[in-house]
C-alpha positions, 0 to 999 in steps of 0.5 A: 014304792020302796024306800031306798036304803039310807047310805051308812058311811064307813065311819058311822058303821065302825064307830065304837059302841057307846060306853057307860058313863064313868060315874057308873064305874065308880059306883060299881067300884064302891059297891064291890069294895063295900061288899068285900069289906063286909065279907072280910069282917063276917068271914074273919073266923076262917079268912084269917086262918086261911091267910096265915095258911097261904103265907106259910104255904108260900114259905114251905113251898120255897123250902120244898123246892130247895130240898128237891135240889139237895142231892146225896151223890146221884140220888135226889129227894123225891118231891113227895118225900120233901113235901111230906117231911116239910109239912109234918115239920111245919105242923109239929112246929105250929103245935109246939108254938101253941103249947109254948103260948098256952104254957106261958099264959097259964104261968102268968095266970098262976102268979097273977094273984101274987102280983096284983097287990104289988101292981096296985102299989106300983101304979099308985107310986107312978101317979104319986107325983101328980098328987094324992087324988091322982094316985087314988084315982089310978088305984081305983081304975086299976081295981076296976080292971080286975087283972085276974079275971082278964088273965083267966079270960085270956087263958080260956081263949086257948081253946080258940087258938087251938082251933085256929092252929088246927084250921091253919094246918088243915088249910096247908094240907089241902093247899099241898094236895092241890099244888100239883094241879096249880099249873094246869088250872093256871093255863086254863084260866089264862090261855093268853100267853102274854097275860099269863106271863105277866101274872106269873111275874106279879105272883113271883114278885109277891112271893119273893117279897113276902118270903124275904120279909117273913124270913128276915123278920123271923130271924131278927125277932128270934135274935131280939128275943134271945138277947132280951131273955139273957138281959132279963135273966142277968137282971133277975127279972121275973117272967123272963121266958114269957116276956121273951116269947112276947118280944118275939111276936111283938117284933112282927108288928112294925113300929108299935111292936118294939115299943110294947116289947120295951115297955112290958119288961120295964113294967114288970120290973117296976112291979117286982122291985117297986122302984124306978131305978131298975125299971129305967135300967130295963127300959133303956137296956131293952129299948137300946136292943130294940133300936139297934136291931130294928133300926140298924141290923134289920134295914141292912138285911131287909134292903129296899125290897119292902120300902113301904110308907110308915104312914101306910103301915100304921093305917094298915095296922089300924085297919087289919087290927080292927078287922082281924084282931091280933092276927090282922096285926101280924098280916098287915105288912104282908097284905100291904106288900101284895097290894103295892105290888099288884097296884104297881103292875096295873096302870090305873092303880099305879098312883096307889102304889106310889102313895104306899111306897116310901119314896115313890120308887117302884123299881124294887116292887117287881115292876117291869 
């Protein structure tokens, strides 16, 4: 006797398959995040130069696109000519920048011995108002630092800087070699037109925001460094060129960079002249320049496209500085911009984008 087949209702037949509980997804997310952090730390020797190369590649690509629209009569610049020219100019600029940094470091090392004794006296005078014991303790701590050895160690790191510069140039070259195939690979990776258009929109918003930030920051930093250099020359402060060079780089580090760029020349003036009046003149003069350009001119040029939370910027600086060192400090804000734009376009991550923004308004973050 055969059993009659049980009747399955359409509702039961069409019922969705049971899904894994939500804690499983949270656990998988935590494991993936931990693995990504480990990879970022372990692979910093090549990931940091790769991130710099991608950033420069984005800027260079925009310059190449502009050069291709430039015409001489009816003649247009071929794509390969524009690519080769801009790539060679970028490689030359990076090598010149490396040479400039190496020369400034070597100059500081060569004169470090002359400034060591004066720096010790300046430190003693700085802490003298706290009492003789405090001044003696400050002098002992300064001797333990051994400034000369630290500067020689810094000079020895020029070899690592050269390797990183060459890696960046090589990465940029291979990125340009792959550039003609990006479109075909993108279409095969994302065959769904709606999804592809959404991803293009996100990538376009990221590219525009990062390029805008870097170009404005570069112009502002160059202007600030030039003005500081003129002020230091007029006041007769030593190391005007190295200080101006460091000012240019410090200004790429939000918030704390301008503070360091103001304190450095004041400390040099204190060591050079051995008294407070000139150090205070330099501190307030350079600080006024940093404040005026950084808080009035730069926001006008930057607009609201990168209105990031100040707390989020500090946390990003702390994290990426600890993971990738000095390079991480320069890349902290561009990485924050990428994270905020991506989170703004993912419904589940939109609260993260709101927290990263200054006032919760995501309309300037490329959100559709």
